[in-house]
C-alpha positions in Angstrom: -36.9 -5.6 27.5 -39.5 -4.2 25.4 -38.5 -5.2 21.4 -38.1 -1.3 20.8 -35.1 -0.8 23.8 -33.3 -4.1 22.8 -33.0 -2.8 18.7 -32.1 0.4 19.6 -29.4 -1.2 22.4 -28.1 -4.1 20.1 -27.1 -1.9 16.6 -25.0 0.3 18.6 -22.6 1.8 15.9 -19.3 -0.3 16.8 -21.6 -3.6 17.4 -22.9 -3.3 13.6 -21.2 -2.3 10.4 -24.7 -2.3 8.8 -25.7 1.1 10.4 -25.9 4.2 8.1 -24.3 7.5 9.0 -26.5 10.3 7.8 -25.8 13.9 7.9 -26.9 16.9 5.7 -25.6 16.7 1.9 -22.8 19.3 0.9 -24.4 22.0 -1.2 -24.1 20.7 -4.6 -24.2 17.3 -4.1 -27.2 16.3 -6.2 -29.3 14.9 -3.2 -32.5 15.3 -3.2 -33.6 12.5 -0.4 -34.2 14.5 2.7 -34.8 12.4 6.0 -38.7 12.9 5.9 -39.1 10.3 3.3 -38.0 7.6 6.0 -40.8 5.7 7.2 -40.0 5.4 11.0 -40.5 2.6 13.2 -38.1 2.7 16.1 -36.4 6.4 16.5 -34.6 6.7 20.1 -32.8 10.6 20.6 -29.3 10.8 22.1 -26.0 12.5 22.8 -24.1 11.4 19.6 -28.0 11.5 17.3 -30.6 10.1 16.6 -31.2 6.7 15.9 -34.1 5.0 13.4 -34.9 1.9 13.5 -36.8 1.5 10.1 -38.7 -2.0 9.5 -39.1 -3.5 6.3 -40.9 -6.4 4.9 -37.4 -8.6 4.1 -35.1 -6.6 6.4 -34.6 -3.9 9.1 -32.1 -0.3 8.4 -30.3 1.5 10.9 -29.9 5.1 10.7 -27.8 7.4 12.6 -28.3 10.8 12.1 -25.6 12.1 13.0 -26.2 15.8 15.3 -26.7 19.2 13.6 -28.1 17.6 10.6 -30.7 19.9 9.1 -34.1 17.8 8.8 -35.2 19.6 5.8 -32.6 19.4 3.3 -30.4 17.0 1.4 -29.0 14.1 3.8 -25.3 11.8 2.5 -24.4 9.0 3.8 -21.4 8.6 5.7 -18.8 6.1 5.1 -15.6 5.3 7.1 -13.0 3.8 5.9 -12.7 1.1 8.7 -12.4 -2.8 8.0 -16.0 -2.6 7.8 -17.0 -0.7 4.0 -17.9 -2.6 2.1 -20.9 -3.6 4.8 -21.5 -0.2 4.7 -21.2 0.7 1.1 -23.9 -2.5 0.8 -26.0 -1.4 3.7 -26.2 2.5 1.8 -27.2 1.2 -1.4 -30.2 -1.1 0.5 -31.6 2.3 1.4 -31.1 4.3 -1.3 -32.7 1.4 -2.7 -35.6 1.3 -1.0 -35.7 5.7 -0.8 -35.8 5.7 -4.9 -36.9 2.8 -6.2 -34.3 2.8 -8.3 -32.6 -0.3 -9.8 -29.5 -1.0 -8.0 -26.9 -2.1 -10.6 -24.9 -5.1 -9.2 -21.7 -4.2 -8.0 -18.7 -5.5 -10.1 -16.6 -7.5 -8.1 -13.0 -7.9 -7.7 -11.1 -9.6 -10.3 -10.0 -13.2 -9.3 -6.6 -14.1 -9.5 -7.5 -16.5 -12.3 -9.0 -13.9 -13.9 -6.3 -11.7 -13.5 -4.0 -14.0 -15.3 -6.3 -15.1 -18.3 -6.5 -11.1 -18.5 -3.0 -10.2 -18.3 -2.6 -13.3 -21.2 -4.9 -12.0 -23.6 -3.2 -8.4 -23.4 -0.3 -10.7 -23.8 -1.6 -12.8 -26.6 -3.5 -9.7 -28.3 0.0 -7.7 -28.6 1.7 -10.4 -29.8 -0.5 -11.4 -33.1 -0.9 -6.8 -33.4 3.3 -7.9 -34.2 2.3 -10.8 -36.7 3.4 -13.4 -34.4 2.0 -16.9 -35.1 -0.1 -18.4 -33.0 2.3 -21.0 -32.4 4.9 -19.0 -30.7 2.6 -17.4 -28.9 1.5 -20.1 -27.1 5.6 -20.9 -26.9 6.4 -17.4 -25.1 3.2 -17.1 -23.0 2.3 -21.1 -22.0 4.4 -23.8 -22.6 8.2 -23.9 -25.2 7.8 -27.4 -25.7 5.5 -26.1 -28.5 8.0 -25.5 -30.4 9.1 -28.5 -31.1 6.3 -30.6 -31.9 5.2 -31.5 -35.0 2.2 -29.9 -37.6 0.1 -32.1 -36.9 0.7 -32.2 -32.7 0.5 -28.5 -32.4 -2.7 -28.9 -35.1 -4.7 -30.8 -32.2 -2.9 -29.7 -29.0 -4.3 -27.6 -26.3 -2.1 -25.2 -26.4 -2.8 -24.3 -29.6 -6.8 -23.8 -29.0 -6.1 -22.2 -26.0 -3.5 -19.6 -27.6 -6.8 -19.1 -30.1 -9.3 -18.6 -27.6 -7.2 -16.0 -25.4 -6.0 -14.0 -28.9 -10.3 -14.1 -30.2 -10.9 -13.0 -26.5 -8.8 -10.4 -26.0 -10.0 -9.0 -29.7 -13.4 -8.5 -28.1 -12.7 -7.3 -25.3 -10.6 -4.6 -27.3 -13.4 -4.1 -29.7 -15.8 -2.1 -26.9 -16.4 -5.9 -24.7 -13.7 -4.2 -21.5 -17.4 -2.6 -20.2 -18.0 -5.6 -19.3 -15.2 -5.7 -16.7 -17.0 -2.9 -15.2 -20.4 -4.8 -14.2 -18.6 -6.9 -13.1 -18.2 -9.8 -16.1 
């Protein structure tokens, strides 16, 4: 089997989720990319559409053009909501980047359990501080009730005191525009 035949057989859509499905873009979608901008290395016409292999320096991109796609009209990607949706989105971004030479901003990653817990603590600490709660009251409510019975000296050197001050400080920073960092995964 030659490389071209093998390459087209090995990337059946159901077997390779990084194959990108394209079709004609809906009118008014704003898409300007047409099929003629995709340089082809290999192409195979099948009953379910055209299958293309676009070979790059570092990787190959597989593209499935659905039947009825207008070759001179702008195109759009079709991303099925299946168990491979994240891989499919990544493949679409790679093709878009190659076609447009646009800078791809990293996608925001979902928050970890620890990040989510800290954000919740930050918001609760900020709410309490805005209600004029002391750092000690906040620490007792949010972190450990035993800080209320600590001596003043123990409280001033307590890790809970340092933690609650950091939570309030970081929450104020998020409130003053730092929340945008969440959108970029920071």
